[in-house]
PDB file with SEQRES, HELIX, SHEET and CRYST1 records, atoms N, CA, C and O in Angstrom:
SEQRES   1 A   68  MET PRO TYR TYR CYS LEU GLU CYS GLY GLY SER LEU PHE          
SEQRES   2 A   68  TYR ASP GLN GLU LEU LYS CYS TYR VAL CYS LYS SER CYS          
SEQRES   3 A   68  GLY LEU THR PHE THR ILE GLN GLN LEU LEU ASP SER ASN          
SEQRES   4 A   68  GLU LYS ARG LEU ILE LYS GLU LYS ASN GLU GLU GLU LYS          
SEQRES   5 A   68  ARG LYS ARG GLN LYS GLU TYR LEU LYS TRP TRP THR SER          
SEQRES   6 A   68  LYS LYS VAL                                                  
HELIX    1 AA1 ILE A   32  LYS A   67  1                                  36    
SHEET    1 AA1 3 LEU A  12  ASP A  15  0                                        
SHEET    2 AA1 3 CYS A  20  CYS A  23 -1                                        
SHEET    3 AA1 3 THR A  29  PHE A  30 -1                                        
CRYST1    1.000    1.000    1.000  90.00  90.00  90.00 P 1           1          
ATOM      1  N   MET A   1      48.514  -9.081 223.239  1.00  0.00           N  
ATOM      2  CA  MET A   1      48.993 -10.247 222.518  1.00  0.00           C  
ATOM      3  C   MET A   1      48.235 -10.358 221.215  1.00  0.00           C  
ATOM      4  O   MET A   1      47.012 -10.501 221.222  1.00  0.00           O  
ATOM      5  N   PRO A   2      48.929 -10.295 220.108  1.00  0.00           N  
ATOM      6  CA  PRO A   2      48.233 -10.402 218.815  1.00  0.00           C  
ATOM      7  C   PRO A   2      47.775 -11.853 218.570  1.00  0.00           C  
ATOM      8  O   PRO A   2      48.465 -12.809 218.922  1.00  0.00           O  
ATOM      9  N   TYR A   3      46.611 -11.977 217.967  1.00  0.00           N  
ATOM     10  CA  TYR A   3      46.113 -13.299 217.619  1.00  0.00           C  
ATOM     11  C   TYR A   3      46.148 -13.469 216.127  1.00  0.00           C  
ATOM     12  O   TYR A   3      46.037 -12.507 215.367  1.00  0.00           O  
ATOM     13  N   TYR A   4      46.307 -14.732 215.711  1.00  0.00           N  
ATOM     14  CA  TYR A   4      46.376 -15.043 214.270  1.00  0.00           C  
ATOM     15  C   TYR A   4      45.291 -16.068 213.947  1.00  0.00           C  
ATOM     16  O   TYR A   4      44.885 -16.860 214.797  1.00  0.00           O  
ATOM     17  N   CYS A   5      44.845 -16.031 212.724  1.00  0.00           N  
ATOM     18  CA  CYS A   5      43.797 -16.918 212.250  1.00  0.00           C  
ATOM     19  C   CYS A   5      44.261 -18.375 212.342  1.00  0.00           C  
ATOM     20  O   CYS A   5      45.392 -18.711 211.993  1.00  0.00           O  
ATOM     21  N   LEU A   6      43.349 -19.227 212.824  1.00  0.00           N  
ATOM     22  CA  LEU A   6      43.697 -20.660 212.952  1.00  0.00           C  
ATOM     23  C   LEU A   6      43.704 -21.354 211.646  1.00  0.00           C  
ATOM     24  O   LEU A   6      44.268 -22.444 211.560  1.00  0.00           O  
ATOM     25  N   GLU A   7      43.107 -20.800 210.589  1.00  0.00           N  
ATOM     26  CA  GLU A   7      43.055 -21.409 209.291  1.00  0.00           C  
ATOM     27  C   GLU A   7      44.159 -20.877 208.338  1.00  0.00           C  
ATOM     28  O   GLU A   7      44.916 -21.655 207.758  1.00  0.00           O  
ATOM     29  N   CYS A   8      44.229 -19.570 208.197  1.00  0.00           N  
ATOM     30  CA  CYS A   8      45.155 -19.012 207.194  1.00  0.00           C  
ATOM     31  C   CYS A   8      46.360 -18.316 207.787  1.00  0.00           C  
ATOM     32  O   CYS A   8      47.317 -18.023 207.070  1.00  0.00           O  
ATOM     33  N   GLY A   9      46.334 -18.043 209.086  1.00  0.00           N  
ATOM     34  CA  GLY A   9      47.463 -17.382 209.711  1.00  0.00           C  
ATOM     35  C   GLY A   9      47.421 -15.839 209.619  1.00  0.00           C  
ATOM     36  O   GLY A   9      48.352 -15.160 210.050  1.00  0.00           O  
ATOM     37  N   GLY A  10      46.337 -15.307 209.056  1.00  0.00           N  
ATOM     38  CA  GLY A  10      46.177 -13.866 208.945  1.00  0.00           C  
ATOM     39  C   GLY A  10      45.953 -13.220 210.280  1.00  0.00           C  
ATOM     40  O   GLY A  10      45.603 -13.884 211.255  1.00  0.00           O  
ATOM     41  N   SER A  11      46.155 -11.914 210.326  1.00  0.00           N  
ATOM     42  CA  SER A  11      45.948 -11.204 211.609  1.00  0.00           C  
ATOM     43  C   SER A  11      44.437 -11.017 211.872  1.00  0.00           C  
ATOM     44  O   SER A  11      43.607 -10.926 210.967  1.00  0.00           O  
ATOM     45  N   LEU A  12      44.159 -10.969 213.159  1.00  0.00           N  
ATOM     46  CA  LEU A  12      42.764 -10.862 213.595  1.00  0.00           C  
ATOM     47  C   LEU A  12      42.492  -9.468 214.190  1.00  0.00           C  
ATOM     48  O   LEU A  12      43.385  -8.846 214.765  1.00  0.00           O  
ATOM     49  N   PHE A  13      41.312  -9.016 214.051  1.00  0.00           N  
ATOM     50  CA  PHE A  13      40.889  -7.772 214.780  1.00  0.00           C  
ATOM     51  C   PHE A  13      39.593  -8.069 215.524  1.00  0.00           C  
ATOM     52  O   PHE A  13      38.823  -8.943 215.124  1.00  0.00           O  
ATOM     53  N   TYR A  14      39.364  -7.353 216.584  1.00  0.00           N  
ATOM     54  CA  TYR A  14      38.154  -7.574 217.405  1.00  0.00           C  
ATOM     55  C   TYR A  14      37.001  -6.750 216.874  1.00  0.00           C  
ATOM     56  O   TYR A  14      37.084  -5.527 216.761  1.00  0.00           O  
ATOM     57  N   ASP A  15      35.935  -7.439 216.554  1.00  0.00           N  
ATOM     58  CA  ASP A  15      34.702  -6.775 216.087  1.00  0.00           C  
ATOM     59  C   ASP A  15      33.743  -6.606 217.272  1.00  0.00           C  
ATOM     60  O   ASP A  15      33.211  -7.595 217.777  1.00  0.00           O  
ATOM     61  N   GLN A  16      33.523  -5.394 217.710  1.00  0.00           N  
ATOM     62  CA  GLN A  16      32.713  -5.135 218.906  1.00  0.00           C  
ATOM     63  C   GLN A  16      31.233  -5.520 218.681  1.00  0.00           C  
ATOM     64  O   GLN A  16      30.572  -5.931 219.635  1.00  0.00           O  
ATOM     65  N   GLU A  17      30.712  -5.405 217.496  1.00  0.00           N  
ATOM     66  CA  GLU A  17      29.349  -5.758 217.208  1.00  0.00           C  
ATOM     67  C   GLU A  17      29.130  -7.295 217.328  1.00  0.00           C  
ATOM     68  O   GLU A  17      28.153  -7.762 217.914  1.00  0.00           O  
ATOM     69  N   LEU A  18      30.059  -8.028 216.760  1.00  0.00           N  
ATOM     70  CA  LEU A  18      29.981  -9.481 216.805  1.00  0.00           C  
ATOM     71  C   LEU A  18      30.488 -10.074 218.119  1.00  0.00           C  
ATOM     72  O   LEU A  18      30.163 -11.200 218.497  1.00  0.00           O  
ATOM     73  N   LYS A  19      31.311  -9.251 218.802  1.00  0.00           N  
ATOM     74  CA  LYS A  19      31.971  -9.678 220.052  1.00  0.00           C  
ATOM     75  C   LYS A  19      32.817 -10.933 219.825  1.00  0.00           C  
ATOM     76  O   LYS A  19      32.776 -11.895 220.593  1.00  0.00           O  
ATOM     77  N   CYS A  20      33.588 -10.875 218.728  1.00  0.00           N  
ATOM     78  CA  CYS A  20      34.545 -11.967 218.447  1.00  0.00           C  
ATOM     79  C   CYS A  20      35.634 -11.394 217.544  1.00  0.00           C  
ATOM     80  O   CYS A  20      35.554 -10.265 217.060  1.00  0.00           O  
ATOM     81  N   TYR A  21      36.630 -12.208 217.348  1.00  0.00           N  
ATOM     82  CA  TYR A  21      37.767 -11.838 216.470  1.00  0.00           C  
ATOM     83  C   TYR A  21      37.495 -12.256 215.063  1.00  0.00           C  
ATOM     84  O   TYR A  21      36.964 -13.341 214.825  1.00  0.00           O  
ATOM     85  N   VAL A  22      37.863 -11.382 214.082  1.00  0.00           N  
ATOM     86  CA  VAL A  22      37.619 -11.653 212.685  1.00  0.00           C  
ATOM     87  C   VAL A  22      38.943 -11.562 211.949  1.00  0.00           C  
ATOM     88  O   VAL A  22      39.720 -10.629 212.151  1.00  0.00           O  
ATOM     89  N   CYS A  23      39.190 -12.549 211.088  1.00  0.00           N  
ATOM     90  CA  CYS A  23      40.412 -12.604 210.286  1.00  0.00           C  
ATOM     91  C   CYS A  23      40.329 -11.537 209.173  1.00  0.00           C  
ATOM     92  O   CYS A  23      39.316 -11.419 208.484  1.00  0.00           O  
ATOM     93  N   LYS A  24      41.409 -10.774 209.018  1.00  0.00           N  
ATOM     94  CA  LYS A  24      41.446  -9.736 207.995  1.00  0.00           C  
ATOM     95  C   LYS A  24      41.619 -10.373 206.631  1.00  0.00           C  
ATOM     96  O   LYS A  24      41.236  -9.766 205.631  1.00  0.00           O  
ATOM     97  N   SER A  25      42.187 -11.586 206.545  1.00  0.00           N  
ATOM     98  CA  SER A  25      42.468 -12.231 205.260  1.00  0.00           C  
ATOM     99  C   SER A  25      41.259 -13.034 204.743  1.00  0.00           C  
ATOM    100  O   SER A  25      40.773 -12.812 203.634  1.00  0.00           O  
ATOM    101  N   CYS A  26      40.789 -13.982 205.590  1.00  0.00           N  
ATOM    102  CA  CYS A  26      39.747 -14.894 205.101  1.00  0.00           C  
ATOM    103  C   CYS A  26      38.363 -14.648 205.659  1.00  0.00           C  
ATOM    104  O   CYS A  26      37.391 -15.227 205.173  1.00  0.00           O  
ATOM    105  N   GLY A  27      38.250 -13.796 206.679  1.00  0.00           N  
ATOM    106  CA  GLY A  27      36.954 -13.456 207.196  1.00  0.00           C  
ATOM    107  C   GLY A  27      36.366 -14.395 208.252  1.00  0.00           C  
ATOM    108  O   GLY A  27      35.260 -14.145 208.733  1.00  0.00           O  
ATOM    109  N   LEU A  28      37.068 -15.466 208.626  1.00  0.00           N  
ATOM    110  CA  LEU A  28      36.580 -16.373 209.660  1.00  0.00           C  
ATOM    111  C   LEU A  28      36.490 -15.643 210.976  1.00  0.00           C  
ATOM    112  O   LEU A  28      37.256 -14.712 211.224  1.00  0.00           O  
ATOM    113  N   THR A  29      35.576 -16.046 211.816  1.00  0.00           N  
ATOM    114  CA  THR A  29      35.407 -15.455 213.129  1.00  0.00           C  
ATOM    115  C   THR A  29      35.746 -16.481 214.242  1.00  0.00           C  
ATOM    116  O   THR A  29      35.502 -17.678 214.090  1.00  0.00           O  
ATOM    117  N   PHE A  30      36.301 -15.993 215.336  1.00  0.00           N  
ATOM    118  CA  PHE A  30      36.705 -16.817 216.467  1.00  0.00           C  
ATOM    119  C   PHE A  30      36.343 -16.112 217.738  1.00  0.00           C  
ATOM    120  O   PHE A  30      36.470 -14.894 217.858  1.00  0.00           O  
ATOM    121  N   THR A  31      35.885 -16.908 218.698  1.00  0.00           N  
ATOM    122  CA  THR A  31      35.639 -16.372 220.042  1.00  0.00           C  
ATOM    123  C   THR A  31      36.982 -16.359 220.774  1.00  0.00           C  
ATOM    124  O   THR A  31      37.922 -17.032 220.350  1.00  0.00           O  
ATOM    125  N   ILE A  32      37.080 -15.601 221.868  1.00  0.00           N  
ATOM    126  CA  ILE A  32      38.292 -15.587 222.619  1.00  0.00           C  
ATOM    127  C   ILE A  32      38.571 -16.958 223.184  1.00  0.00           C  
ATOM    128  O   ILE A  32      39.732 -17.354 223.289  1.00  0.00           O  
ATOM    129  N   GLN A  33      37.534 -17.700 223.553  1.00  0.00           N  
ATOM    130  CA  GLN A  33      37.720 -19.065 224.101  1.00  0.00           C  
ATOM    131  C   GLN A  33      38.336 -19.972 223.054  1.00  0.00           C  
ATOM    132  O   GLN A  33      39.230 -20.753 223.380  1.00  0.00           O  
ATOM    133  N   GLN A  34      37.885 -19.897 221.792  1.00  0.00           N  
ATOM    134  CA  GLN A  34      38.498 -20.741 220.747  1.00  0.00           C  
ATOM    135  C   GLN A  34      39.973 -20.410 220.591  1.00  0.00           C  
ATOM    136  O   GLN A  34      40.796 -21.307 220.408  1.00  0.00           O  
ATOM    137  N   LEU A  35      40.315 -19.121 220.663  1.00  0.00           N  
ATOM    138  CA  LEU A  35      41.724 -18.739 220.490  1.00  0.00           C  
ATOM    139  C   LEU A  35      42.568 -19.212 221.688  1.00  0.00           C  
ATOM    140  O   LEU A  35      43.691 -19.685 221.511  1.00  0.00           O  
ATOM    141  N   LEU A  36      42.029 -19.084 222.883  1.00  0.00           N  
ATOM    142  CA  LEU A  36      42.742 -19.521 224.085  1.00  0.00           C  
ATOM    143  C   LEU A  36      42.926 -21.048 224.079  1.00  0.00           C  
ATOM    144  O   LEU A  36      44.001 -21.544 224.414  1.00  0.00           O  
ATOM    145  N   ASP A  37      41.879 -21.788 223.699  1.00  0.00           N  
ATOM    146  CA  ASP A  37      41.986 -23.237 223.650  1.00  0.00           C  
ATOM    147  C   ASP A  37      43.024 -23.681 222.615  1.00  0.00           C  
ATOM    148  O   ASP A  37      43.801 -24.601 222.872  1.00  0.00           O  
ATOM    149  N   SER A  38      43.039 -23.042 221.467  1.00  0.00           N  
ATOM    150  CA  SER A  38      44.021 -23.336 220.425  1.00  0.00           C  
ATOM    151  C   SER A  38      45.419 -23.047 220.875  1.00  0.00           C  
ATOM    152  O   SER A  38      46.335 -23.814 220.579  1.00  0.00           O  
ATOM    153  N   ASN A  39      45.612 -21.947 221.593  1.00  0.00           N  
ATOM    154  CA  ASN A  39      46.925 -21.598 222.106  1.00  0.00           C  
ATOM    155  C   ASN A  39      47.397 -22.595 223.148  1.00  0.00           C  
ATOM    156  O   ASN A  39      48.572 -22.959 223.179  1.00  0.00           O  
ATOM    157  N   GLU A  40      46.472 -23.040 224.011  1.00  0.00           N  
ATOM    158  CA  GLU A  40      46.816 -24.053 225.040  1.00  0.00           C  
ATOM    159  C   GLU A  40      47.212 -25.375 224.399  1.00  0.00           C  
ATOM    160  O   GLU A  40      48.169 -26.009 224.844  1.00  0.00           O  
ATOM    161  N   LYS A  41      46.501 -25.804 223.369  1.00  0.00           N  
ATOM    162  CA  LYS A  41      46.800 -27.025 222.672  1.00  0.00           C  
ATOM    163  C   LYS A  41      48.193 -26.944 222.012  1.00  0.00           C  
ATOM    164  O   LYS A  41      48.970 -27.899 222.035  1.00  0.00           O  
ATOM    165  N   ARG A  42      48.474 -25.783 221.431  1.00  0.00           N  
ATOM    166  CA  ARG A  42      49.805 -25.560 220.795  1.00  0.00           C  
ATOM    167  C   ARG A  42      50.920 -25.645 221.786  1.00  0.00           C  
ATOM    168  O   ARG A  42      51.957 -26.250 221.513  1.00  0.00           O  
ATOM    169  N   LEU A  43      50.720 -25.035 222.964  1.00  0.00           N  
ATOM    170  CA  LEU A  43      51.741 -25.068 223.997  1.00  0.00           C  
ATOM    171  C   LEU A  43      51.980 -26.474 224.522  1.00  0.00           C  
ATOM    172  O   LEU A  43      53.123 -26.855 224.774  1.00  0.00           O  
ATOM    173  N   ILE A  44      50.920 -27.246 224.689  1.00  0.00           N  
ATOM    174  CA  ILE A  44      51.038 -28.645 225.144  1.00  0.00           C  
ATOM    175  C   ILE A  44      51.773 -29.453 224.056  1.00  0.00           C  
ATOM    176  O   ILE A  44      52.621 -30.280 224.391  1.00  0.00           O  
ATOM    177  N   LYS A  45      51.481 -29.240 222.805  1.00  0.00           N  
ATOM    178  CA  LYS A  45      52.141 -29.930 221.706  1.00  0.00           C  
ATOM    179  C   LYS A  45      53.639 -29.611 221.644  1.00  0.00           C  
ATOM    180  O   LYS A  45      54.472 -30.497 221.451  1.00  0.00           O  
ATOM    181  N   GLU A  46      53.962 -28.309 221.813  1.00  0.00           N  
ATOM    182  CA  GLU A  46      55.357 -27.900 221.829  1.00  0.00           C  
ATOM    183  C   GLU A  46      56.091 -28.507 222.997  1.00  0.00           C  
ATOM    184  O   GLU A  46      57.232 -28.937 222.827  1.00  0.00           O  
ATOM    185  N   LYS A  47      55.507 -28.566 224.161  1.00  0.00           N  
ATOM    186  CA  LYS A  47      56.119 -29.165 225.335  1.00  0.00           C  
ATOM    187  C   LYS A  47      56.386 -30.654 225.097  1.00  0.00           C  
ATOM    188  O   LYS A  47      57.470 -31.152 225.400  1.00  0.00           O  
ATOM    189  N   ASN A  48      55.395 -31.357 224.556  1.00  0.00           N  
ATOM    190  CA  ASN A  48      55.588 -32.795 224.243  1.00  0.00           C  
ATOM    191  C   ASN A  48      56.697 -33.013 223.241  1.00  0.00           C  
ATOM    192  O   ASN A  48      57.484 -33.949 223.386  1.00  0.00           O  
ATOM    193  N   GLU A  49      56.778 -32.157 222.214  1.00  0.00           N  
ATOM    194  CA  GLU A  49      57.809 -32.301 221.222  1.00  0.00           C  
ATOM    195  C   GLU A  49      59.194 -32.049 221.805  1.00  0.00           C  
ATOM    196  O   GLU A  49      60.166 -32.731 221.477  1.00  0.00           O  
ATOM    197  N   GLU A  50      59.254 -31.049 222.681  1.00  0.00           N  
ATOM    198  CA  GLU A  50      60.534 -30.723 223.356  1.00  0.00           C  
ATOM    199  C   GLU A  50      60.986 -31.913 224.230  1.00  0.00           C  
ATOM    200  O   GLU A  50      62.168 -32.259 224.235  1.00  0.00           O  
ATOM    201  N   GLU A  51      60.073 -32.523 224.947  1.00  0.00           N  
ATOM    202  CA  GLU A  51      60.394 -33.677 225.800  1.00  0.00           C  
ATOM    203  C   GLU A  51      60.844 -34.842 224.939  1.00  0.00           C  
ATOM    204  O   GLU A  51      61.760 -35.571 225.321  1.00  0.00           O  
ATOM    205  N   LYS A  52      60.224 -35.033 223.788  1.00  0.00           N  
ATOM    206  CA  LYS A  52      60.602 -36.090 222.874  1.00  0.00           C  
ATOM    207  C   LYS A  52      62.014 -35.893 222.355  1.00  0.00           C  
ATOM    208  O   LYS A  52      62.801 -36.837 222.295  1.00  0.00           O  
ATOM    209  N   ARG A  53      62.339 -34.623 221.969  1.00  0.00           N  
ATOM    210  CA  ARG A  53      63.704 -34.330 221.488  1.00  0.00           C  
ATOM    211  C   ARG A  53      64.718 -34.547 222.581  1.00  0.00           C  
ATOM    212  O   ARG A  53      65.823 -35.019 222.313  1.00  0.00           O  
ATOM    213  N   LYS A  54      64.360 -34.205 223.839  1.00  0.00           N  
ATOM    214  CA  LYS A  54      65.269 -34.398 224.952  1.00  0.00           C  
ATOM    215  C   LYS A  54      65.522 -35.879 225.167  1.00  0.00           C  
ATOM    216  O   LYS A  54      66.671 -36.283 225.348  1.00  0.00           O  
ATOM    217  N   ARG A  55      64.470 -36.704 225.150  1.00  0.00           N  
ATOM    218  CA  ARG A  55      64.671 -38.159 225.283  1.00  0.00           C  
ATOM    219  C   ARG A  55      65.511 -38.725 224.189  1.00  0.00           C  
ATOM    220  O   ARG A  55      66.338 -39.601 224.441  1.00  0.00           O  
ATOM    221  N   GLN A  56      65.328 -38.252 222.960  1.00  0.00           N  
ATOM    222  CA  GLN A  56      66.102 -38.722 221.803  1.00  0.00           C  
ATOM    223  C   GLN A  56      67.578 -38.371 221.988  1.00  0.00           C  
ATOM    224  O   GLN A  56      68.458 -39.185 221.711  1.00  0.00           O  
ATOM    225  N   LYS A  57      67.836 -37.149 222.459  1.00  0.00           N  
ATOM    226  CA  LYS A  57      69.260 -36.731 222.708  1.00  0.00           C  
ATOM    227  C   LYS A  57      69.898 -37.603 223.785  1.00  0.00           C  
ATOM    228  O   LYS A  57      71.028 -38.068 223.638  1.00  0.00           O  
ATOM    229  N   GLU A  58      69.147 -37.818 224.879  1.00  0.00           N  
ATOM    230  CA  GLU A  58      69.657 -38.639 225.981  1.00  0.00           C  
ATOM    231  C   GLU A  58      69.920 -40.064 225.486  1.00  0.00           C  
ATOM    232  O   GLU A  58      70.956 -40.640 225.819  1.00  0.00           O  
ATOM    233  N   TYR A  59      69.035 -40.628 224.725  1.00  0.00           N  
ATOM    234  CA  TYR A  59      69.248 -41.970 224.181  1.00  0.00           C  
ATOM    235  C   TYR A  59      70.442 -42.047 223.272  1.00  0.00           C  
ATOM    236  O   TYR A  59      71.242 -42.980 223.358  1.00  0.00           O  
ATOM    237  N   LEU A  60      70.567 -41.074 222.404  1.00  0.00           N  
ATOM    238  CA  LEU A  60      71.697 -41.015 221.497  1.00  0.00           C  
ATOM    239  C   LEU A  60      73.009 -40.920 222.244  1.00  0.00           C  
ATOM    240  O   LEU A  60      73.984 -41.591 221.906  1.00  0.00           O  
ATOM    241  N   LYS A  61      73.025 -40.070 223.274  1.00  0.00           N  
ATOM    242  CA  LYS A  61      74.226 -39.941 224.100  1.00  0.00           C  
ATOM    243  C   LYS A  61      74.547 -41.268 224.793  1.00  0.00           C  
ATOM    244  O   LYS A  61      75.710 -41.670 224.838  1.00  0.00           O  
ATOM    245  N   TRP A  62      73.559 -41.938 225.322  1.00  0.00           N  
ATOM    246  CA  TRP A  62      73.751 -43.211 225.950  1.00  0.00           C  
ATOM    247  C   TRP A  62      74.240 -44.263 224.941  1.00  0.00           C  
ATOM    248  O   TRP A  62      75.146 -45.043 225.236  1.00  0.00           O  
ATOM    249  N   TRP A  63      73.631 -44.273 223.756  1.00  0.00           N  
ATOM    250  CA  TRP A  63      73.963 -45.277 222.720  1.00  0.00           C  
ATOM    251  C   TRP A  63      75.422 -45.084 222.246  1.00  0.00           C  
ATOM    252  O   TRP A  63      76.171 -46.049 222.089  1.00  0.00           O  
ATOM    253  N   THR A  64      75.789 -43.847 222.029  1.00  0.00           N  
ATOM    254  CA  THR A  64      77.158 -43.607 221.533  1.00  0.00           C  
ATOM    255  C   THR A  64      78.203 -43.861 222.630  1.00  0.00           C  
ATOM    256  O   THR A  64      79.329 -44.248 222.321  1.00  0.00           O  
ATOM    257  N   SER A  65      77.863 -43.660 223.847  1.00  0.00           N  
ATOM    258  CA  SER A  65      78.825 -43.871 224.954  1.00  0.00           C  
ATOM    259  C   SER A  65      79.056 -45.400 225.123  1.00  0.00           C  
ATOM    260  O   SER A  65      80.135 -45.789 225.568  1.00  0.00           O  
ATOM    261  N   LYS A  66      78.120 -46.237 224.799  1.00  0.00           N  
ATOM    262  CA  LYS A  66      78.312 -47.685 224.937  1.00  0.00           C  
ATOM    263  C   LYS A  66      79.106 -48.274 223.785  1.00  0.00           C  
ATOM    264  O   LYS A  66      79.638 -49.377 223.917  1.00  0.00           O  
ATOM    265  N   LYS A  67      79.204 -47.583 222.668  1.00  0.00           N  
ATOM    266  CA  LYS A  67      79.886 -48.117 221.500  1.00  0.00           C  
ATOM    267  C   LYS A  67      81.388 -47.853 221.518  1.00  0.00           C  
ATOM    268  O   LYS A  67      82.115 -48.464 220.733  1.00  0.00           O  
ATOM    269  N   VAL A  68      81.860 -47.003 222.349  1.00  0.00           N  
ATOM    270  CA  VAL A  68      83.288 -46.627 222.362  1.00  0.00           C  
ATOM    271  C   VAL A  68      84.073 -47.614 223.147  1.00  0.00           C  
ATOM    272  O   VAL A  68      85.289 -47.473 223.275  1.00  0.00           O  
TER     273      VAL A  68                                                      
END                                                                             
């Protein structure tokens, strides 16, 4: 699974000396734990946004059905 920089979106490579991921674009370094935590937060955010869109659709469907 490719990882991307949390700041600039550049691709990361693993530096064995530093034992962390380094961005090819901006040079920032990340541990695997930082990348996994960021990915987990992103997945939770996407799930919450999807649930919000679903509730909005259901409400709109309900609202329009009452107006007819």
